[in-house]
ZALUMTI-914602 format. One record per residue (C-alpha): residue in three letters; x negated, y negated, z negated. Coordinates in steps of 0.02 Angstrom, whole numbers, plus 50000, padded with zeros to 5 digits. Layout:
<pts>
ALAXYZ
...
</pts>
This chain:
<pts>
SER482654928155381
ASP481694924655545
MET483324923155633
LEU483834908855523
LYS482274897655498
GLY481344886055610
LYS481754875755760
THR482334892155855
GLY483284899055705
ARG485144899855687
PHE485364883155598
ARG484394872055708
GLN484634881055878
ASN486444885555870
LEU487344876655731
LEU486664859255726
GLY486494857155913
LYS487324867656043
ARG487224868156231
VAL488904862056302
ASP489984864056458
TYR490414849356568
SER488684842056566
GLY487424839256704
ARG485704830356720
SER484844821056859
VAL483544807756897
ILE484004789956865
VAL483844774856978
VAL484284756756955
GLY486084751057003
PRO485944732057016
GLU487714730657083
LEU488504739656936
LYS489444730256795
ILE488794733956614
THR490214746156584
GLN489864756256738
CYS488654769156795
GLY488434777556968
LEU488834796456968
PRO488404806657121
LYS489944814157201
LYS489314831757198
MET488944831157012
ALA490674823256976
LEU491584837457077
THR490764850356955
LEU490994839856803
PHE492784835856828
GLU493264853156908
PRO494654857856781
PHE495504840456803
ILE495424842256992
ILE496144859956989
ARG497604854356879
ARG497954838956996
LEU497894850557151
LYS499214862157075
GLU500284847157016
LYS500284840257191
GLY500744857157258
ILE499214857657377
CYS498784875057309
HIS499554886457192
THR498214897257107
VAL496644892457016
ARG495684903257137
THR496204893857294
ALA495864877457207
ARG494094882757169
LYS493864888757345
MET494474871357409
ILE493244862757292
GLU491794874557353
ARG492264870357532
HIS492284851457490
ASP493924848857578
GLU494494831557619
GLN495934831357496
VAL494704835957354
TRP493794819357369
ASP495364808757358
ILE495874818657201
LEU494174816057129
GLU494364797357145
GLU496084798457059
VAL495474809656917
THR493954799556874
LYS494904783456869
GLY495034776756688
LYS493944790356615
THR492244787456541
VAL490694798556542
MET489274798856416
LEU487494796856467
ASN486034802356358
ARG484154800756378
ALA482984811856284
PRO482224808656158
THR483764803356069
LEU482924791755943
HIS484394781055893
ARG486244779755925
LEU486014768756072
SER485214783256166
ILE486974789656203
GLN488184777056281
SER489764778456382
PHE490094771356554
GLU491464771356682
PRO490834782956825
VAL490794774756998
LEU490704788857129
ILE489154786857241
GLU488304796157383
GLY486574803957349
GLU485854814257213
ALA485274801557072
ILE486294793656928
ARG486224775356942
ILE486194764156776
HIS486364746256744
PRO484614737756728
MET485104729456562
VAL485444745456463
CYS483664751756496
THR482994744556339
ALA484194753856229
PHE483854770056315
ASN481994766156331
ALA482194771656504
ASP481254766556665
PHE481414772356842
ASP479744781556863
GLY480614798856867
ASP481564798256701
GLN483014810256687
MET484694808456601
ALA486114819956550
VAL487964816956580
HIS489304823556467
VAL491194822256497
PRO492254819856345
LEU493854830956366
SER495174828156246
VAL496204811956232
GLU495424808356064
ALA493684810656131
GLN494094799256281
LEU494734785756167
GLU493224786156056
SER492064786956196
ARG492924771156274
LEU493274761056118
LEU491714764156014
MET490334770156129
LEU490574759656289
ALA488914751256337
SER489714733756319
ASN490014737656133
SER488124740056097
ILE487474722656142
PHE486604720955975
SER485284732555898
PRO485914740655731
ALA484104739655670
SER483904720655672
GLY485534712655742
LYS484564705155886
SER485154706856065
ILE484584723056142
MET485384719056307
THR484154704556336
PRO483704704656520
THR481894709956560
GLN480644709456699
ASP481404703356862
ILE482964695456791
ALA481954686456651
LEU480704680356790
GLY482114674556898
ILE483014664956764
TYR481324657056712
TYR480934651856890
LEU482724643856907
THR482504633656750
VAL480694628056768
PRO480264610456836
SER479144608856986
GLN477284608456947
SER477004592057032
ASP478174582456917
LYS478284591356754
LEU479844586556659
ALA478834586056500
ASN477964569956551
ARG479644561356577
ILE480434567256416
ALA478844561556322
GLY479254544256395
LYS477884543456518
THR478724537956678
PRO477594539656833
ALA477414522256912
GLY478704518857049
ASP479774533957005
THR481244524356934
HIS482674531957035
LEU483234549657005
PRO484854555957088
LEU486364554256978
PHE487704567556980
ASN489454567356910
SER489774586256893
THR489044603156930
SER489994604757089
GLU489124589257159
VAL487464597657119
ASP488044613357209
LEU488474603257362
ALA486784594257363
LEU485854610557341
ALA486884618257490
ASP486484603357591
GLY484604604157558
ALA484574587057489
ILE483724593857327
ASN483024610157275
TYR483194619957113
HIS481684611557029
THR482084593457075
ARG482324582356924
ILE484054574656922
ARG485184564656805
LEU486774572256761
ARG488354565456667
ASN488204573956496
PRO489504587756479
ASP489304587556289
PHE489484568456266
GLY490474564656105
ILE490754583456065
LYS489924587355900
GLY489534603955822
ARG488984613255984
ARG487444625255967
PHE486494615956103
GLY486544599456190
THR486504581356133
PRO488214573356093
ASP487544554956087
VAL486914551456263
ARG487984548656415
VAL486764554156550
ILE485454568056527
GLU483954571556627
THR483784589456686
THR483404599856845
ALA484624606856971
GLY484224624956927
ARG484694621956741
VAL486374615656800
ILE486654631856892
PHE486014642456745
ASN487304632856624
GLU488764637456736
LEU488754655556681
TRP488844651856491
PRO490354647056393
ASP490644628156379
GLU490744629256184
LEU488824633456184
GLY488324616456250
PHE487144612056388
VAL485484621256369
ASN484144609556439
ASP482554619956424
LYS481474631956525
ILE482154648856479
ASP481064663256430
LYS481584681256379
SER481694676956189
LYS482754661156225
LEU483924672256327
GLY484054684156180
ASP484544669456062
LEU485834662856192
ILE486684679356197
LEU486834680156013
HIS487484662156003
SER488704665256145
HIS489334680456049
GLN489614670355888
VAL490404655255980
ALA491414662856122
GLY491624680956074
HIS491304697856143
ALA492194698356310
ARG491554681856367
THR489784686456325
VAL489884703456419
ARG490524693656571
ALA489084681056554
LEU487824695956548
ASP488354702556714
GLU488264685756791
LEU486564683156713
LYS485944699256802
ALA486554693356967
LEU485844676156949
GLY484174682956888
PHE483944695957027
LYS484474682257154
HIS483174669557101
ALA481804682357074
CYS482094686657259
LEU482124668157313
ALA480564664657211
GLY479544678457290
VAL478324678657147
SER476854688457194
MET475064689957120
GLY473404688157215
LEU471614688457157
LYS471574668957179
ASP472884667557044
MET471724674856905
ILE470744658456885
ARG469074660456801
PRO468904647256656
LYS467484635556699
SER466734635156531
LYS466644654556514
GLU464744655256545
GLU464404640956418
ILE465474649056281
ILE464654666456308
ALA462854658356306
LYS463324649456141
ALA463904665656071
TYR462304674656115
THR461304660856034
GLU462374663255870
VAL462084681355877
ASP460184678655888
LYS460344667055741
VAL461264680455640
ASP459944693455694
GLY458604681255635
GLN459434679555461
PHE459474698655453
GLN457604699555499
THR457154688055356
GLY458244697655241
VAL459494683955199
ILE460924695155247
THR461244714355243
GLU461554725955386
GLY463404726755344
GLU463514707455346
ARG462564706655504
HIS463834718055592
ASN465344708255522
LYS464574691455566
ILE464214697155748
VAL465964704455766
ASP466604687755703
VAL465574677955828
TRP466184687755976
THR467984687455915
ALA467954668755905
ALA467064667656083
THR468404678656159
GLU469804668356080
LYS469064652656149
VAL468814660056321
SER470664665156316
GLU471204647256264
GLU470214639956410
LEU470894652856531
TYR472634649856478
LYS472464630656501
ALA471724633356673
ILE473084645356724
ASP474424632956662
ARG473674618756769
ASN473414631056908
VAL471914620456985
THR470814630657096
GLU469514626157221
ALA470774630357360
GLN472074619957274
PRO471434603757191
ASN473254596957184
PRO474374612757150
VAL476224611557197
GLU476854627557118
THR476634635956950
ASN475374650256937
PRO476314666756956
VAL475264675656824
TYR475634661356708
MET477454662856748
MET477544681456717
VAL476784679156541
ASP477604662856497
SER479304669656540
LYS478864685256432
ALA479464695456585
ARG477874706256592
GLY476144705856521
SER475404697056369
LYS474064683656341
LEU472914698656291
GLN473104706756459
ILE472804690456548
ARG471244688356450
GLN470644705356506
LEU471114701956687
ALA470294684956707
GLY469344679556548
MET468334693356467
ARG468814709956393
GLY468024706456225
LEU467514719056093
MET467984737456109
ALA468154751155970
ASN467354767755970
PRO468424783655936
SER468184782855749
GLY468854764955745
GLU467244755455718
ILE466984740655824
ILE465574741255951
GLU464454725955935
ARG464094723756117
PRO465574715156194
ILE466184717856372
THR465904699856443
ALA466644704156613
SER468434703556662
PHE469314715356774
ARG469334702956909
GLU467414701256907
GLY467284720456884
LEU466374729956749
SER464604736356758
VAL464354755256725
LEU463884752956542
GLU465374741456510
TYR466524753756602
PHE465844767656494
ILE466094757556326
SER467874753856380
THR468324772356419
HIS467824776856244
GLY469294768056165
ALA470494771256298
ARG470304789956280
LYS470644789056098
GLY472234780156132
LEU472824793456245
ALA472404807356121
ASP473234797755976
THR474864795856073
ALA475114813956101
LEU474764818855919
LYS475754804155842
THR477354805755941
ALA477734822155851
ASP477334814655683
ALA478554799955718
GLY479894812455770
TYR479664822655615
LEU479704806455500
THR481424802155585
ARG482024819255546
LYS481564818455364
LEU482314801155346
VAL483984806755426
ASP483994821855307
VAL483794811355158
SER485014798355197
GLN486334807155294
ASP487624807055156
VAL487594788655131
ILE489264783555204
ILE490244767755160
THR491594774855049
ILE492394760054965
GLN492654741454992
ASP491894735254829
CYS491044743654684
ASN491174727754571
THR489354729454509
VAL488484715754418
ASN486794720654475
GLY485844714954622
ILE484084710454686
GLU483214693754700
VAL482474688954867
GLU481324675954925
ALA480414671355082
VAL478924682455127
GLU477304671955130
GLU475524676855170
GLY474274664055120
ASP475054648155171
GLU476184653855318
THR477984659555303
LEU478104676755386
ILE479924678855353
PRO481034663955301
LEU482334666055170
ARG483754664755290
THR483214679455389
ARG483204689555233
VAL484894684555163
LEU485924682955323
GLY487364694555322
ARG487184699755143
THR488334696655000
ALA487904684154863
LEU487844691654682
TYR488244675454585
ASP488784658154628
ILE487254649754715
ARG487164631954655
HIS486284616954723
PRO484724613854617
ALA485044594754611
THR486884592754608
GLY487464609354534
GLU488864611054661
VAL489244628954724
VAL488304631654890
ILE488924649554913
ALA490204658054801
ALA489894674754713
ASN490384690054824
ALA490494679454980
GLU489554684355138
ILE488104673455172
ASP488474668655357
GLU487564657155472
GLU488374641455401
ALA487894646955223
CYS486114649855281
LYS486064632155345
ARG486744625455177
LEU485454636155083
GLU484054628055183
ASP484704611155161
SER484804612754977
GLY482994618554959
ILE483414634254860
GLU481944647054870
ARG482594662454781
VAL484304670354795
TRP485164685054707
ILE486054695954828
ARG486994713154814
SER486034727654881
GLY486104746354914
LEU484814748354786
THR486004743054644
CYS487714748554717
ASP488814757554590
ALA489904767454714
PRO490064785354648
HIS489714792454822
GLY488934784154966
MET488944765254961
CYS490144750654958
ALA490424738155096
LYS490044722954991
CYS488294729354939
TYR487894733955119
GLY488464717755192
ARG488624714455380
ASP488614728655513
LEU487174721755616
SER487754729555776
SER489424720955779
GLY489104705455665
LYS490654709455562
PRO490734716055384
ALA490364735255380
GLU491974746155393
ILE492374760655276
GLY491704777355355
THR490184769655435
ALA488704781355425
VAL487494768155362
GLY486234781055308
ILE485954788455473
ILE485874771255552
ALA484514766155430
ALA483544781855460
GLN483624779055652
SER483144760655634
ILE481544765655542
GLY481114781255637
GLU481424774555815
PRO480104760955814
GLY478884773255736
THR478984782955899
GLN478884767456004
LEU477404761355908
THR476384777255930
MET476734777256116
ARG476114759656122
THR474344761256059
PHE473504765956227
HIS474164751656338
ILE472854739556290
GLY471524752556298
GLY470544751256138
THR470264732256137
ALA469694728255968
SER471074719055881
THR470144711555731
VAL470964696755660
SER469664683455634
LYS470234673255483
VAL469634655555459
PRO468684654555287
GLU469374637455245
ILE470964629255181
VAL471634615355289
LEU473184606555216
LYS474854606555303
ASN475634593055193
ALA474924577255102
GLY475154574654918
PHE474024576354760
LEU472874591254729
LYS473134600354567
TYR471994614654499
VAL472954629654428
ASP472124642454321
LEU470384638354388
ARG468714641054303
ILE467414630054390
VAL465584624354377
ARG464604611654470
ASN463064618754558
ASP461354610854596
GLU462014603554755
GLY463424595054659
ASN464804606054733
THR466234612954635
VAL466284631454642
VAL467684642554587
LEU467204656954462
ASN468794666954442
LYS469894676754561
ASN471704672854531
GLY471624653554528
SER472464642354659
VAL472654624054705
GLN474384616354727
ILE474884601154824
VAL476124591054725
ASP477154575654768
ALA477154560354662
ASP478454567854541
GLY477364583654516
THR478554594554621
GLU477584608454701
ILE477464607054897
ASP476184620554942
THR475094633254850
TYR473494640554909
ASN472654654854820
LEU470734653854810
GLN469414667454812
MET467954669054698
GLY466484657954758
THR467554645554849
VAL466844628154862
LEU468104614354824
LEU467944598754931
ALA469184588354832
GLU469364583954650
ASP470844588354533
GLY472194574754544
THR471524566354700
ALA472744561054842
VAL472524571854991
LYS473064570055178
ALA473844582955295
GLY472534591455399
GLN471184588455261
ARG469964602555230
VAL469954605455037
ALA469054622155019
VAL467804633855108
TRP467064650555066
ASP465934664355138
PRO467024676855233
HIS465744690855230
SER465364693355045
VAL466044691054874
PRO464784681854759
ILE464414684354575
LEU463964667754508
ALA463084661454351
GLU464054650254243
LYS462754641754136
HIS460904637254138
GLY459814651354077
VAL458594665354114
VAL458984681454199
SER458654698154130
PHE459164715454198
GLN459944729454097
ASP460044747754155
PHE459094744054312
MET458164760754340
ASP457294762854508
ASP458084775654620
VAL459404779954487
SER460484764654466
VAL459594753054589
ARG458514755354743
THR457304743654829
ASP457634743555011
LYS456184737455116
ASP456734732855292
ALA455684740255423
GLU455874726155546
THR455754711655424
GLY454624718255280
MET455884710155157
ASN456374718454997
THR458194718954940
LEU458764726954772
VAL460364737354802
VAL461454744254660
LEU461804762854677
GLU463264773154613
THR462624783854466
LYS463274798354374
GLU462174794054226
ASP462784783754080
LEU461974767954156
HIS462884751854186
PRO461814739354285
GLN462084722254216
ILE461284705554234
ILE461204695654067
VAL460914676954064
THR460144670553902
ASP459694653653834
PRO457784651653853
GLN457614642053686
THR458844650853568
ARG458834667953658
GLU460764667453636
ILE461634678453768
LEU462664666053880
GLY463404678953996
PHE463544697554046
TYR463814700954234
HIS464244718254277
ILE463544722554449
PRO464644734854552
ALA463904749154659
GLY463454742454835
ALA463054724954776
ILE461394716154825
VAL460504707354685
MET459924690154734
ALA459094684154571
LYS457354689554516
GLU457104695854338
GLY456524681554225
ALA457044667954352
ARG458004653054293
VAL459774650454359
SER460964635654358
PRO462854635154353
GLY463604641054517
MET462064649954580
MET462284666354661
ILE461514680354562
ALA462224694854664
LYS463424698354801
THR464564712254867
PRO464814713855049
ARG466644713155106
LYS467214729255190
GLU466834730555370
ALA468314726555480
LYS469074741555563
THR470334738455700
ARG472134739255630
ASP473274749855733
ILE474874759555689
THR473764775355676
GLY473474767855504
GLY475274762655500
LEU476294777955531
PRO475334788255403
ARG475584773655285
VAL477474773455310
ALA477534792355279
GLU476454790655127
LEU477604777555052
PHE479204786855086
GLU478504802855023
ALA477874793554866
ARG476194802254878
GLN474724798354773
PRO473694787154894
LYS471874789354913
ASP470804778554807
ALA472274771854712
ALA472154756054614
GLU472314754554424
ILE473694742654367
SER473954733654205
ARG475224741654089
ILE475494726053979
GLU475354707253997
GLY473724700253917
VAL471874695253930
VAL470524706354014
ASP468994711753917
PHE467674725653943
GLY467374738053811
GLU466054752153783
HIS465784765253918
GLN466604781953894
ARG466144798553982
GLY465264789354123
LYS466754777954156
ARG466914759054129
CYS468124754553997
LEU469284739654042
VAL470374733253900
VAL471964722153914
ARG472414713953748
ASP474174706153716
GLU473824689753633
VAL475454689253543
THR475644706653466
GLY473794711553475
HIS474194727653566
VAL472764734553668
GLU472864745653819
GLU471284754053880
HIS470954757954067
LEU469504770654108
ILE468864765654279
PRO467644776354380
MET465984769154421
GLY466124765954608
LYS467784756654592
GLN467764738354626
VAL468614728554484
VAL469574713754545
VAL469814704954376
PHE468494696854262
LYS468224695554072
GLY469474682754006
ASP470674683154156
ARG472504683454112
VAL473444697554194
LYS475324701154216
LYS476204717654192
GLY475914728054347
GLN474494717354414
GLN473064725954507
LEU471434728454400
THR470444737654541
GLU470424737854733
GLY471504749654830
PRO473364754254857
VAL474544755354707
VAL475334771554652
PRO477264769954669
GLN477514781354521
GLU476504770154413
ILE477464753954463
LEU479114763254417
ASP478394767854246
VAL477684751054204
CYS478824738954290
GLY480434748154318
PRO481474752554469
GLN481784734454529
GLU479924730954553
LEU479654748054636
GLN481014744354759
ARG480314727054801
TYR478544734454824
LEU479134749154937
VAL480264737155051
ASN478864725155069
GLU477464737355099
VAL478454746755235
GLN478974730355315
GLN477174724855321
VAL476674740055428
TYR478054736955553
ARG477774717655551
LEU475924720555603
GLN476684728855758
GLY477934715055789
VAL479364726455754
GLU480924718855666
ILE481894729655546
ASN483214723155427
ASP482744725955237
LYS484404734355206
HIS483894749555302
ILE482344752755201
GLU483324749255038
ILE484544763455083
ILE483084775455097
VAL482304769354935
ARG484004771154852
GLN483984789454899
MET482234791754833
LEU482814784954667
ARG484544793854653
LYS483914806254517
VAL483454803354332
ARG482344813754219
ILE483154818054050
THR482024811953906
ASN483214815653766
PRO484754827353796
GLY485744820653646
ASP487324831453624
THR487454835853809
ASP487094852353899
PHE485594844453989
LEU483834850853963
TRP482234841153922
GLY481404835554080
GLU482844841454188
GLN483164830954348
VAL484994826354384
THR485854813854495
ARG486154797054417
GLN488014799254454
LYS488144815854356
PHE487134808454214
LEU488294793754193
GLU489904803854210
ILE489364817054078
ASN488724803253960
GLU490414794453978
GLU491364810253929
ILE490144812953773
VAL490284795053712
ALA492224796553730
GLU492124811753611
GLY491084801053490
LYS489444811253512
ARG487644805853553
PRO487334802353736
ALA485814808253832
GLU484364797153877
ALA483424797454039
GLN482234787754148
PRO482254784754334
ALA481254798354439
LEU480494794654598
LEU480604808154736
GLY479844808354907
ILE481004809855055
THR480584828055086
LYS480914833454905
ALA482434822454897
SER483224830655045
LEU482874848054979
GLU483674843054814
THR485324836454888
ASP486924843454819
SER487304852854975
PHE486334868954991
ILE486924870855174
SER486144854355224
ALA484524858255123
ALA484374875455210
SER484534868055381
PHE483144855755342
GLN481624866055276
ASP481204881255169
THR482774889855233
THR482534906955147
ARG482054899054978
VAL483504886854979
LEU484754900755018
THR484094913554896
ASP484034900054758
ALA485844894654800
ALA486424912854800
THR485644917054627
MET486354901154550
GLY488014903154625
ARG488064886054699
VAL489624877854772
ASP489504866554927
GLU490774852454920
LEU490514848455106
ARG490334830055075
GLY488954825855196
PHE488754826355391
LYS487624841555414
GLU488604854155318
ASN490224849655410
VAL489344850655578
ILE488674868155541
LEU490374874055486
GLY491214865955640
HIS492234853555547
LEU492504835655592
ILE491224824555511
PRO491764814255358
GLY491214797755436
GLY491814785755571
THR493524790955635
GLY493364807555543
PHE493294798955375
PRO494704805855260
LEU495464788255245
HIS495694787155438
ARG496074805355466
HIS497654805255364
ILE498444790155451
LYS500204794255513
LEU501334785855635
VAL502994781455553
PRO504414778055669
LEU505194760955655
ALA506964759355581
GLU507634749555734
PRO507054754655913
ILE506054741356002
SER506974732556140
GLU506304734956320
GLU505804716456336
GLU504754717356178
MET503954733556237
ALA503554725956405
SER502754710456323
LEU501744721356207
GLN501114732456352
ALA500684717256449
GLU499674710356303
ALA498734726256276
GLN498364726856463
ASN497684709056457
GLN496534713156314
LEU495844728356408
ASP495604718156567
GLU494704704556464
VAL493514716956397
PHE493154725856561
ASN493094711156686
</pts>
């Protein structure tokens, strides 16, 4: 069995991946003169790679008669051999591959251009897809031999066909670095007369005359003559005047104000796009490429890309942007900001000394102070660099080069600039805690020995992480590919009536992902109607394209039902309608597309990217400082929703419950915005009052969660036993005593009881969780809204994909997370019951039926609901991550799918990686493809047996047709490893993991492999059943026509085909 299993065993070493002939590898260098479809191939390499073709040609020409003499000629490098090599390589393509091959764009085809030298040359704009750079990377070359292979290589894999990323549909050929900088420089107005002032209507005095040009050719002449330069403001006859419906440009003015550089830039884009009058950074270039592809088509966009490359390099060269120490301007107010921060820190330390706050709160507050200070320094620095005013240059003429590099998004980020010229800020130690002492120096000023030492701490962690995580990410990709490899688009439409409902993703009050991004390119499930008029905005089963998205936004619809891979009813694989648009081409997916593997690569590839990205910033603490207040975005009327409030002694309105919110409504009562409130929030505006945009309506303490009294009364303690359930901490420095609640194994439940001093009636029980600090003294009087205890919020650790990648794996493996949360099984009202077995008993009572569900919660767990709160089915009752299996049991598969998709997206979003939902949906579909039999009925199933949903439905159909009792089942959730081992194909499972066990099981059960998926066919050396090997395409026959085609017709057809080819390749 050792010969079969593992990476070096038969399956993975020889069957799934083989070494091939006609391949070579070499170092890569940049080839700025190449077209997108070309690569530079060293002549010596080509001679060996194309050897059999050359031998055949030599024999055909009669230059030599035996293979042996031909080989000798090639070895001698005869003159004739080089000419024949040129002939042979003409019209052929070669495939380039860069390891690690993380997604399908890591192998692309190019037309070889023979060059002198030893290194392969590649086009600078395909580097992003290969993730290549020119610091010594190597690439492998493969020659497709057969005619079919040559055709597929040219028509499907040519570099010009992969302009867009299959993961997000965004342009992956976007120019970077020099090209982006050159284009930015070309379109930026000169510093001395910023165009912004003019556009804002502030005309500098005496500057009334701007040169007026009739056409772009006149601008070219003036530039050549030296009468104007690229940054000169000019007026131009508007090329878009009177033409409506272009993506850019203004159709209603006759003359536009622009710069000469922008006129040059616009020459290379198709006219249908309109005149782009803006400074162009890297992300705008990506958008332009996408728009151009939609408006003017593929061939025209590919042509524009090559012209863009030439233009970008040319102007980067003319700009001569370089960076000097003087360009890293030190913000003037830096000293002041740092001094202020030190004063704040002293203040916080003072509060700690007098015992007002705890050690944890002190740490959090100090971290917050420094985070805010660092952000302020960066803001000041950014303003200074934008203005570019230095002692040497009080009136700057040009834009600061450092600012240009960041603003054009060519290289560097605000964070790096902050470290170069502002201050490095807070660093993390290897265990992820933030070190309180910030590095106030920048790299330009230089670090002291201590500061250098603090900063190496985190940097080393970054390097160690990188090495470890790369392997993890690769393994995750492998598991994902294995679980989803047999999801192929098999039919056009499965005619399902099910789908999923999607809405915009919002966090707090900001929209993270608008609805249009989530539904673009998907299929509508029902007719989507305008909420006011009732007219159909998008018809059922129609693709939601860019136009439809615009109509959606205009109609104000917030939730849409779409078809999804999660609900597709195709018997095998998936249908094209449920999948929607193929993101890499922008067209509907074709039958035979291997959408499963594309999904796995789209999720796995950025995983590897992210892990490699941790160390670049070098351990800088990336704590996000959240502002503890609500400032309104829109005006309207304030409305309290589900709020329990009291007025405290200061006359402030304080919120007592956790899941309340305030809404901003318009005059008709229609909701505009909703803001969720935390417990202990102080409200600054009354219910029903009119509020303005920008008004502050609520504030809260960001460092602790308070427990507040609701009525006037006297405090008494219950179950407070010294050193068992509570501990009195005397602070050595301050001499102050604080009462801290401990976790206990005993049956003690520390509570504070508030009673009426006259009637002795109990007015409130307050359960005090472990770790809380008791603020009230026994026997003291309290008033409504007064704090009787507080629990510190968790200390901020830096969030970094190290938490992210294991989280993604945990979700896809459907593991039980650590410290999982308890969720409510029914809808109802919360109450607390008697303690049982040292655990707290939380009861949810359904008010309608009276049904009661008990939850036993361990003592240390923080409960997030309070007595009397209304909870929904599946709502969290305690802190922590939710168990996926529980969501499935309580809320059903739809809710679980939504949870998994959102959680995975959140991890990637934190890193700024964009992945389309449909890829994650496909993986989740595979995790839910089995059902567990709960009642076999009259079938041959066993109790608790797991079978695929498809088999379950088929057998039930047969049983019902015979008039017998069908089986019943509930959906089962499998982790991706388990799901791949339980696939129908034992060959595929054996090549994944547990080879010996899988094969012995298959042999004893006498299993049969239908060879439906990819892996089993590759292992047996068959064509894969996907793409051009899909059975539907494989059985296409050429049928001769009844009448022969006339020669004229033939000639015209050939000419047309040739034109199409020329259009693509020029």
